[in-house]
Backbone as CSV, one residue per row, in Angstrom:
resi,resn,N_x,N_y,N_z,CA_x,CA_y,CA_z,C_x,C_y,C_z
1,MET,117.820,44.255,107.386,116.997,45.388,107.795,116.797,46.300,106.589
2,THR,115.601,46.525,106.186,115.340,47.225,104.930,115.177,48.735,105.095
3,ASP,114.963,49.203,106.318,114.695,50.630,106.486,115.904,51.389,107.031
4,ILE,117.100,51.031,106.557,118.304,51.751,106.955,118.230,53.167,106.380
5,PRO,118.477,54.183,107.185,118.392,55.558,106.685,119.342,55.797,105.517
6,ASN,118.933,56.692,104.639,119.749,57.048,103.497,121.114,57.557,103.964
7,GLY,122.168,57.063,103.350,123.517,57.497,103.704,124.249,56.562,104.636
8,LEU,123.511,55.638,105.289,124.145,54.660,106.167,124.263,53.308,105.463
9,VAL,125.335,52.592,105.774,125.504,51.220,105.301,125.771,50.329,106.508
10,GLU,125.434,49.070,106.385,125.657,48.154,107.509,127.118,47.755,107.577
11,GLY,127.671,47.861,108.760,129.031,47.416,109.016,129.036,46.337,110.084
12,ARG,130.206,45.791,110.332,130.341,44.705,111.287,131.511,45.004,112.217
13,VAL,131.280,44.851,113.516,132.361,45.050,114.483,133.364,43.910,114.359
14,LEU,134.627,44.266,114.158,135.694,43.276,114.031,136.409,43.035,115.352
15,ALA,136.588,44.094,116.113,137.304,43.982,117.386,136.984,45.192,118.250
16,LYS,137.203,45.026,119.532,136.981,46.116,120.479,138.111,46.120,121.497
17,LYS,138.603,47.301,121.804,139.615,47.443,122.851,139.071,48.373,123.917
18,GLN,139.039,47.909,125.156,138.533,48.704,126.270,139.729,49.354,126.957
19,TRP,139.837,50.673,126.862,140.962,51.380,127.482,140.676,51.638,128.963
20,THR,139.473,52.143,129.246,139.004,52.328,130.623,137.554,51.839,130.640
21,HIS,136.859,52.033,131.747,135.487,51.505,131.812,134.574,52.146,130.782
22,ASN,134.877,53.398,130.386,133.989,54.055,129.420,134.710,54.579,128.167
23,LEU,135.987,54.284,128.045,136.774,54.710,126.880,137.195,53.466,126.108
24,PHE,136.855,53.424,124.827,137.092,52.202,124.064,137.319,52.523,122.588
25,SER,137.883,51.562,121.882,138.053,51.654,120.438,137.293,50.522,119.777
26,LEU,136.642,50.849,118.677,135.949,49.852,117.865,136.612,49.758,116.505
27,GLU,136.906,48.541,116.073,137.319,48.295,114.692,136.107,47.748,113.953
28,VAL,135.829,48.369,112.809,134.597,48.080,112.075,134.921,47.875,110.597
29,SER,134.318,46.864,110.010,134.387,46.681,108.562,133.095,47.202,107.957
30,ALA,133.202,48.121,106.975,132.004,48.702,106.359,132.333,49.156,104.943
31,PRO,131.386,48.983,104.001,131.628,49.343,102.599,131.444,50.841,102.348
32,ILE,132.283,51.654,102.992,132.183,53.096,102.812,133.067,53.541,101.649
33,GLU,132.919,54.808,101.262,133.762,55.371,100.218,135.106,55.792,100.798
34,GLN,136.069,55.998,99.917,137.429,56.360,100.337,137.416,57.635,101.172
35,TYR,138.248,57.660,102.211,138.360,58.864,103.028,139.800,59.348,103.048
36,VAL,139.985,60.541,103.589,141.294,61.162,103.724,141.630,61.236,105.205
37,ALA,142.902,61.047,105.553,143.317,61.115,106.958,142.851,62.424,107.587
38,GLY,142.170,62.319,108.730,141.632,63.473,109.424,140.130,63.612,109.287
39,GLN,139.538,62.865,108.354,138.093,62.982,108.144,137.303,62.115,109.128
40,PHE,135.978,62.312,109.114,135.092,61.579,110.003,133.900,61.045,109.218
41,THR,133.179,60.146,109.860,131.911,59.687,109.313,130.933,59.563,110.477
42,LYS,129.793,58.950,110.246,128.815,58.791,111.325,128.635,57.324,111.665
43,LEU,128.395,57.065,112.931,127.975,55.744,113.388,126.530,55.865,113.846
44,GLY,125.753,54.811,113.615,124.347,54.866,113.974,123.804,53.536,114.468
45,LEU,122.848,53.615,115.381,122.099,52.467,115.879,120.682,52.945,116.205
46,ARG,119.787,52.006,116.399,118.434,52.356,116.855,118.422,52.485,118.377
47,ASN,117.580,53.387,118.875,117.376,53.475,120.315,116.199,52.590,120.733
48,GLU,115.832,52.664,122.009,114.772,51.794,122.530,113.424,52.046,121.849
49,GLU,113.238,53.248,121.351,111.976,53.576,120.671,111.998,53.206,119.190
50,GLY,113.108,52.618,118.757,113.222,52.240,117.357,113.670,53.366,116.449
51,GLU,114.016,54.516,117.043,114.481,55.650,116.248,115.994,55.552,116.028
52,TRP,116.437,56.038,114.885,117.859,55.993,114.574,118.581,57.154,115.259
53,VAL,119.701,56.830,115.886,120.559,57.838,116.517,121.918,57.778,115.826
54,ARG,122.397,58.931,115.371,123.673,58.991,114.651,124.574,60.051,115.260
55,ARG,125.865,59.763,115.304,126.841,60.734,115.788,128.099,60.633,114.920
56,ALA,128.824,61.747,114.838,130.049,61.793,114.043,131.244,61.304,114.852
57,TYR,132.069,60.478,114.227,133.306,59.993,114.838,134.405,59.970,113.782
58,SER,135.601,60.363,114.195,136.746,60.349,113.280,137.349,58.961,113.183
59,MET,137.912,58.674,112.007,138.691,57.458,111.843,140.072,57.653,112.476
60,VAL,140.471,56.712,113.295,141.779,56.767,113.950,142.879,56.279,113.006
61,ASN,142.526,55.358,112.117,143.560,54.772,111.261,143.623,55.478,109.910
62,HIS,144.828,55.497,109.349,145.054,56.097,108.041,144.344,55.259,106.980
63,PRO,143.774,55.877,105.940,143.044,55.087,104.932,143.914,54.077,104.187
64,ASN,145.215,54.335,104.136,146.102,53.422,103.400,146.786,52.401,104.304
65,HIS,146.197,52.134,105.457,146.823,51.147,106.342,146.649,49.740,105.759
66,GLU,147.291,48.778,106.381,147.449,47.460,105.747,146.135,46.742,105.460
67,TYR,145.068,47.046,106.184,143.800,46.351,105.957,142.860,47.103,105.013
68,GLY,143.266,48.302,104.584,142.462,49.045,103.628,141.468,49.994,104.270
69,TYR,140.943,50.932,103.466,140.140,52.026,103.987,138.752,51.609,104.462
70,GLN,138.326,50.387,104.148,137.018,49.932,104.638,137.132,49.167,105.962
71,HIS,138.327,49.137,106.502,138.570,48.632,107.855,138.825,49.874,108.715
72,LEU,137.839,50.250,109.512,137.837,51.526,110.221,138.073,51.326,111.710
73,GLU,138.676,52.324,112.317,138.839,52.283,113.773,138.396,53.612,114.358
74,PHE,137.624,53.545,115.433,137.068,54.728,116.080,137.408,54.711,117.570
75,LEU,137.765,55.864,118.110,137.995,56.031,119.542,136.777,56.750,120.122
76,ILE,136.142,56.130,121.115,134.840,56.591,121.596,134.825,56.609,123.117
77,ILE,134.177,57.625,123.679,133.919,57.621,125.118,132.419,57.481,125.332
78,ALA,132.054,56.567,126.213,130.635,56.330,126.501,130.157,57.371,127.507
79,ASP,129.347,58.272,127.007,128.757,59.317,127.851,127.499,58.747,128.506
80,SER,127.461,58.770,129.820,126.319,58.161,130.535,124.995,58.817,130.157
81,ASP,125.054,60.074,129.697,123.838,60.771,129.277,123.578,60.638,127.774
82,GLY,124.473,59.972,127.068,124.358,59.892,125.619,123.350,58.836,125.173
83,GLN,122.791,59.050,123.996,121.856,58.076,123.432,122.567,56.981,122.657
84,LEU,123.739,57.294,122.123,124.414,56.335,121.241,125.644,55.687,121.851
85,SER,126.525,56.491,122.445,127.825,55.953,122.864,127.736,54.808,123.874
86,PRO,126.800,54.823,124.847,126.709,53.648,125.722,126.319,52.383,124.959
87,LYS,125.490,52.524,123.923,125.114,51.366,123.103,126.317,50.863,122.302
88,LEU,127.121,51.783,121.798,128.328,51.374,121.077,129.285,50.616,122.009
89,ASN,129.307,51.036,123.268,130.191,50.388,124.241,129.727,48.974,124.587
90,GLN,128.494,48.651,124.271,127.981,47.297,124.525,128.222,46.354,123.342
91,LEU,128.664,46.899,122.208,128.889,46.051,121.034,130.101,45.163,121.224
92,ASP,130.106,44.077,120.488,131.238,43.157,120.516,131.463,42.628,119.113
93,SER,132.522,41.869,118.941,132.872,41.335,117.624,131.691,40.594,117.003
94,GLY,131.433,40.907,115.736,130.354,40.260,115.010,129.059,41.025,115.007
95,ASP,128.922,42.013,115.916,127.691,42.794,115.971,127.609,43.764,114.797
96,SER,126.378,44.099,114.422,126.159,45.084,113.368,126.226,46.494,113.936
97,VAL,126.773,47.402,113.130,126.742,48.822,113.436,126.619,49.541,112.094
98,TYR,125.953,50.667,112.078,125.678,51.341,110.809,126.589,52.550,110.665
99,VAL,127.139,52.689,109.455,128.228,53.635,109.218,127.863,54.552,108.047
100,GLY,128.196,55.848,108.180,127.984,56.777,107.086,128.839,56.406,105.882
101,LYS,128.210,56.236,104.733,128.930,55.784,103.540,129.905,56.829,103.021
102,GLN,129.549,58.108,103.185,130.355,59.194,102.625,131.074,59.961,103.733
103,PRO,132.379,59.747,103.918,133.118,60.500,104.937,133.164,61.990,104.576
104,SER,133.435,62.816,105.572,133.514,64.258,105.324,134.471,64.909,106.305
105,GLY,134.645,66.210,106.129,135.523,66.956,107.019,136.685,67.602,106.270
106,PHE,137.051,68.808,106.722,138.113,69.567,106.065,139.367,69.676,106.915
107,MET,139.437,68.942,108.000,140.643,68.965,108.827,141.625,67.909,108.301
108,THR,142.227,68.244,107.169,143.140,67.328,106.488,144.427,68.069,106.142
109,ILE,145.470,67.312,105.903,146.767,67.915,105.593,146.684,68.776,104.337
110,GLU,145.844,68.372,103.378,145.715,69.116,102.130,145.203,70.536,102.354
111,GLU,144.513,70.766,103.469,143.956,72.093,103.756,144.990,73.063,104.330
112,VAL,146.145,72.549,104.728,147.169,73.406,105.341,147.847,74.239,104.253
113,PRO,147.909,75.562,104.421,148.536,76.405,103.396,150.000,76.037,103.128
114,ASP,150.436,76.308,101.915,151.787,75.917,101.482,152.891,76.584,102.291
115,TYR,152.619,77.778,102.838,153.681,78.517,103.533,153.981,77.971,104.925
116,VAL,153.204,77.020,105.380,153.360,76.505,106.751,154.518,75.520,106.836
117,ARG,155.341,75.693,107.857,156.448,74.777,108.117,156.231,73.938,109.375
118,ASP,155.468,74.472,110.325,155.249,73.769,111.603,153.759,73.495,111.779
119,LEU,153.412,72.215,111.920,152.021,71.818,112.104,151.786,71.458,113.564
120,TRP,150.828,72.143,114.182,150.440,71.868,115.562,149.053,71.235,115.561
121,MET,148.888,70.155,116.322,147.603,69.461,116.416,147.223,69.371,117.894
122,LEU,146.195,70.121,118.260,145.783,70.230,119.664,144.480,69.484,119.878
123,SER,144.472,68.557,120.827,143.288,67.714,121.017,142.969,67.537,122.496
124,THR,141.676,67.299,122.739,141.238,66.878,124.073,140.522,65.538,123.924
125,GLY,140.751,64.641,124.887,140.020,63.372,124.944,140.085,62.565,123.665
126,THR,138.921,62.082,123.221,138.862,61.211,122.044,139.150,61.959,120.749
127,ALA,139.200,63.283,120.801,139.442,64.072,119.594,140.880,63.976,119.103
128,ILE,141.710,63.184,119.778,143.036,62.877,119.234,142.915,61.987,117.993
129,GLY,141.740,61.346,117.819,141.550,60.369,116.747,142.006,60.806,115.366
130,PRO,141.494,61.928,114.839,141.889,62.334,113.491,143.371,62.638,113.364
131,PHE,143.979,63.097,114.449,145.406,63.407,114.399,146.255,62.139,114.350
132,LEU,145.780,61.079,114.987,146.486,59.799,114.881,146.470,59.299,113.438
133,SER,145.344,59.508,112.757,145.251,59.139,111.347,146.240,59.955,110.518
134,MET,146.298,61.256,110.761,147.236,62.121,110.030,148.685,61.761,110.305
135,LEU,148.981,61.379,111.549,150.363,61.056,111.929,150.952,59.951,111.063
136,ASP,150.078,59.113,110.528,150.517,57.960,109.741,150.717,58.314,108.267
137,ASP,150.540,59.599,107.915,150.652,59.993,106.514,152.106,60.260,106.145
138,GLU,152.559,59.624,105.070,153.958,59.733,104.658,154.358,61.161,104.306
139,ILE,153.395,61.979,103.892,153.715,63.340,103.444,154.252,64.215,104.574
140,LEU,153.975,63.846,105.825,154.457,64.652,106.948,155.972,64.813,106.911
141,THR,156.677,63.775,106.483,158.139,63.777,106.493,158.710,64.884,105.620
142,SER,158.133,65.067,104.445,158.655,66.061,103.512,157.936,67.408,103.589
143,ARG,156.731,67.422,104.112,155.884,68.619,104.050,156.200,69.624,105.151
144,PHE,156.594,69.152,106.333,156.769,70.050,107.485,158.145,69.883,108.118
145,ASP,158.602,70.984,108.734,159.848,70.920,109.503,159.585,70.332,110.885
146,ASN,158.407,70.627,111.436,158.052,70.138,112.771,156.574,69.769,112.819
147,VAL,156.277,68.713,113.578,154.903,68.275,113.800,154.718,68.114,115.310
148,VAL,153.770,68.858,115.870,153.521,68.827,117.313,152.126,68.267,117.560
149,LEU,152.040,67.234,118.389,150.758,66.666,118.797,150.579,66.889,120.293
150,VAL,149.467,67.510,120.664,149.145,67.749,122.068,147.861,66.999,122.396
151,HIS,147.892,66.232,123.477,146.711,65.471,123.901,146.413,65.811,125.352
152,ALA,145.280,66.475,125.584,144.871,66.871,126.936,143.751,65.956,127.419
153,VAL,143.945,65.383,128.597,142.969,64.462,129.191,142.812,64.778,130.677
154,ARG,141.848,64.142,131.294,141.641,64.362,132.722,142.582,63.492,133.559
155,THR,142.662,62.202,133.232,143.493,61.278,134.002,144.450,60.532,133.061
156,ALA,145.566,60.077,133.615,146.632,59.506,132.790,146.194,58.242,132.048
157,ASP,145.206,57.508,132.562,144.788,56.291,131.868,144.035,56.597,130.572
158,GLU,143.744,57.880,130.341,143.102,58.274,129.081,144.127,58.640,128.004
159,LEU,145.407,58.512,128.310,146.463,58.758,127.316,146.646,57.491,126.483
160,VAL,145.837,57.372,125.460,145.737,56.134,124.684,146.648,56.167,123.451
161,TYR,146.763,55.016,122.817,147.517,54.850,121.571,148.995,55.224,121.713
162,ALA,149.597,54.843,122.838,151.021,55.125,123.051,151.887,54.480,121.972
163,ASP,151.510,53.297,121.503,152.310,52.613,120.472,152.284,53.382,119.153
164,THR,151.128,53.937,118.803,151.019,54.725,117.582,151.908,55.956,117.664
165,ILE,151.945,56.581,118.823,152.756,57.780,119.021,154.244,57.421,118.989
166,LYS,154.621,56.288,119.584,156.017,55.834,119.523,156.441,55.537,118.089
167,ASP,155.527,54.962,117.316,155.824,54.665,115.922,156.059,55.953,115.133
168,ALA,155.252,56.972,115.403,155.440,58.263,114.734,156.790,58.866,115.101
169,LEU,157.184,58.722,116.336,158.475,59.234,116.790,159.617,58.537,116.060
170,SER,159.490,57.225,115.864,160.553,56.493,115.176,160.631,56.863,113.700
171,ARG,159.479,57.195,113.092,159.466,57.556,111.673,159.889,59.005,111.433
172,LEU,159.385,59.902,112.287,159.614,61.328,112.076,160.820,61.864,112.830
173,GLY,161.288,61.102,113.814,162.473,61.516,114.557,162.274,62.839,115.269
174,SER,163.282,63.705,115.190,163.254,64.968,115.927,162.218,65.952,115.385
175,LYS,161.641,65.676,114.218,160.565,66.532,113.693,159.302,66.452,114.547
176,PHE,159.130,65.342,115.251,157.878,65.087,115.960,158.020,65.357,117.454
177,LYS,157.085,66.145,117.973,157.025,66.419,119.401,155.636,66.066,119.916
178,PHE,155.598,65.305,121.004,154.330,64.945,121.636,154.288,65.505,123.043
179,VAL,153.170,66.164,123.355,152.979,66.702,124.707,151.650,66.198,125.253
180,SER,151.701,65.575,126.405,150.470,65.176,127.099,150.186,66.181,128.204
181,ILE,148.884,66.412,128.416,148.426,67.309,129.477,147.402,66.546,130.310
182,VAL,147.628,66.433,131.589,146.704,65.732,132.490,146.209,66.733,133.529
183,SER,144.896,66.904,133.611,144.350,68.009,134.411,143.947,67.633,135.831
184,ARG,143.658,66.345,136.079,143.074,66.018,137.383,143.971,65.185,138.290
185,GLU,145.189,64.963,137.870,146.147,64.272,138.732,147.550,64.623,138.280
186,HIS,148.516,64.448,139.172,149.913,64.718,138.806,150.445,63.541,138.002
187,HIS,151.050,63.849,136.864,151.572,62.777,136.008,152.816,63.270,135.278
188,GLU,153.936,62.666,135.602,155.177,62.977,134.869,155.206,62.160,133.580
189,PRO,155.617,62.743,132.450,156.129,64.105,132.258,155.065,65.056,131.711
190,SER,153.797,64.779,131.968,152.715,65.589,131.416,152.681,66.981,132.036
191,LEU,152.212,67.941,131.236,151.903,69.257,131.765,150.563,69.194,132.489
192,SER,150.274,70.245,133.247,149.003,70.323,133.958,148.323,71.638,133.592
193,GLY,147.010,71.592,133.388,146.287,72.810,133.069,145.459,72.670,131.805
194,ARG,145.085,73.811,131.217,144.289,73.833,130.002,145.124,74.362,128.844
195,ILE,144.832,73.877,127.657,145.616,74.236,126.477,145.715,75.747,126.276
196,PRO,144.605,76.511,126.297,144.742,77.950,126.024,145.646,78.679,127.001
197,GLU,145.526,78.361,128.289,146.380,79.015,129.285,147.845,78.632,129.100
198,LEU,148.098,77.371,128.748,149.475,76.915,128.544,150.096,77.556,127.310
199,LEU,149.274,77.890,126.329,149.771,78.611,125.151,150.085,80.063,125.503
200,LEU,149.167,80.715,126.209,149.362,82.133,126.540,150.547,82.338,127.478
201,SER,150.777,81.390,128.392,151.914,81.500,129.307,153.239,81.127,128.636
202,GLY,153.153,80.456,127.499,154.359,80.007,126.799,154.882,78.669,127.292
203,GLU,154.202,78.088,128.285,154.683,76.830,128.865,154.663,75.694,127.837
204,LEU,153.636,75.667,127.001,153.540,74.616,125.986,154.644,74.768,124.941
205,GLN,154.879,76.002,124.500,155.933,76.230,123.521,157.308,75.891,124.102
206,THR,157.515,76.217,125.367,158.783,75.898,126.024,158.991,74.386,126.092
207,LYS,157.914,73.659,126.356,157.989,72.196,126.481,158.524,71.555,125.201
208,VAL,158.102,72.083,124.051,158.549,71.491,122.774,159.750,72.220,122.190
209,GLY,160.149,73.331,122.822,161.297,74.082,122.328,161.044,74.779,121.004
210,MET,159.824,75.273,120.811,159.444,75.914,119.553,158.585,77.134,119.811
211,ASN,158.680,78.086,118.891,157.749,79.212,118.921,156.485,78.843,118.161
212,LEU,155.401,79.492,118.516,154.138,79.348,117.786,153.837,80.721,117.210
213,GLN,154.082,80.873,115.909,154.001,82.207,115.330,153.628,82.151,113.855
214,ALA,153.001,83.236,113.397,152.706,83.392,111.974,153.974,83.892,111.266
215,PRO,154.178,83.499,109.977,153.287,82.645,109.185,153.670,81.170,109.200
216,ASP,154.739,80.810,109.946,155.282,79.454,109.843,154.386,78.396,110.477
217,SER,153.621,78.772,111.497,152.862,77.796,112.271,151.417,77.705,111.789
218,PHE,150.889,76.486,111.843,149.470,76.274,111.578,148.940,75.339,112.654
219,VAL,147.777,75.660,113.206,147.216,74.909,114.327,145.874,74.313,113.939
220,PHE,145.761,72.995,114.100,144.470,72.319,114.031,144.008,72.057,115.458
221,MET,142.731,72.331,115.731,142.159,72.039,117.048,141.002,71.073,116.884
222,CYS,140.924,70.099,117.785,139.800,69.178,117.767,139.514,68.765,119.207
223,GLY,138.261,68.961,119.625,137.927,68.604,120.997,136.672,69.309,121.452
224,ASN,136.560,69.467,122.752,135.322,70.048,123.275,135.222,71.521,122.876
225,PRO,134.001,72.008,122.704,133.808,73.367,122.180,134.467,74.454,123.016
226,ALA,134.517,74.268,124.342,135.141,75.281,125.197,136.633,75.397,124.891
227,MET,137.299,74.259,124.703,138.715,74.295,124.354,138.924,74.999,123.023
228,VAL,138.117,74.640,122.021,138.279,75.233,120.697,138.054,76.749,120.760
229,LYS,136.999,77.171,121.454,136.687,78.602,121.559,137.789,79.365,122.282
230,ASP,138.207,78.848,123.437,139.207,79.553,124.240,140.584,79.515,123.584
231,THR,140.911,78.408,122.931,142.203,78.315,122.256,142.233,79.220,121.032
232,SER,141.112,79.331,120.334,141.036,80.263,119.201,141.327,81.685,119.665
233,SER,140.756,82.061,120.808,141.008,83.393,121.365,142.477,83.560,121.735
234,ALA,143.055,82.512,122.336,144.465,82.569,122.721,145.369,82.713,121.503
235,LEU,145.063,81.961,120.451,145.881,82.030,119.235,145.772,83.403,118.581
236,THR,144.578,83.987,118.608,144.399,85.338,118.077,145.249,86.331,118.868
237,GLU,145.264,86.139,120.197,146.077,87.003,121.064,147.565,86.859,120.760
238,LEU,147.954,85.656,120.294,149.352,85.398,119.956,149.702,85.848,118.530
239,GLY,148.714,86.446,117.845,149.008,87.008,116.537,148.665,86.131,115.356
240,LEU,147.919,85.037,115.594,147.521,84.153,114.511,146.089,84.470,114.079
241,ASN,145.770,84.180,112.832,144.447,84.451,112.295,143.731,83.159,111.935
242,LYS,142.405,83.167,112.075,141.608,82.008,111.681,141.758,81.745,110.187
243,HIS,141.864,80.456,109.856,142.054,80.050,108.463,140.710,79.923,107.754
244,LEU,140.600,80.582,106.624,139.444,80.455,105.748,139.948,80.125,104.350
245,ARG,139.188,79.363,103.600,139.637,78.997,102.262,139.871,80.239,101.393
246,LYS,139.016,81.227,101.551,139.166,82.438,100.735,140.195,83.401,101.327
247,LYS,140.594,83.144,102.561,141.595,83.986,103.214,142.451,83.102,104.120
248,PRO,143.536,82.508,103.583,144.369,81.574,104.348,144.897,82.199,105.637
249,GLY,144.884,81.405,106.697,145.336,81.880,107.996,146.210,80.859,108.684
250,HIS,146.037,80.772,110.018,146.989,79.993,110.802,146.354,79.004,111.774
251,PHE,145.034,78.995,111.900,144.421,77.972,112.740,143.017,77.621,112.239
252,SER,142.639,76.382,112.513,141.356,75.862,112.065,140.916,74.784,113.038
253,SER,139.624,74.440,112.991,139.115,73.438,113.916,138.028,72.617,113.259
254,GLU,137.756,71.464,113.867,136.661,70.611,113.432,135.633,70.581,114.545
255,ASN,134.377,70.818,114.190,133.307,70.825,115.185,132.325,69.700,114.908
256,TYR,132.206,68.763,115.863,131.236,67.669,115.736,129.973,67.975,116.520
257,TRP,130.069,68.920,117.451,128.951,69.169,118.357,127.911,70.064,117.682
């Protein structure tokens, strides 16, 4: 295909894992440039009108994993109203998919200020992806005293990548705390509710046995815009400040929408 948009390269689907009817992971081989754990790129396909549709997705796997940084994995939910994700859900091994050659994003461990001892990673749905990539980074062991991963989903079958989380627990030991939140059904040992309310009530901090406070704590948020907005407000109420490169703070987020 000669009219591939500038910035995209052709990749090939290597494998697909179906977690639920609309939640899946794609493994893709593509000649992209080196990325950093936590970054994202774009996936693209043509729609029925022949127009290119592109969306941003984070890499789930660490760039230094055993197959190399050009072997990518993405966690995707097929939105019935979406132009791209249902098409991605129809792909299978050997199919072509187009990938952004140049990864981007500032939600990386390198962006965390030096004074931080406790790293909190708050995610909803498929936005756990970049945090799974970060979890595999060797620097976590020496860089932080504690690493907290929170994954909020609607139903328990959306709590994916349990093996990756178990592996992080075995590597990081007591430094690593994982909290699942399930909002639409009762699920032990998950919490119930929304991240911002659980932070303001202290229930989330109690669950991991840690305080969330400046200057020791730093929070990355990734997920739906309502969660990011409301959690930012909650963190401000708890005495934390938004992180800016020119003015280091205590929380930051990645926005794909």
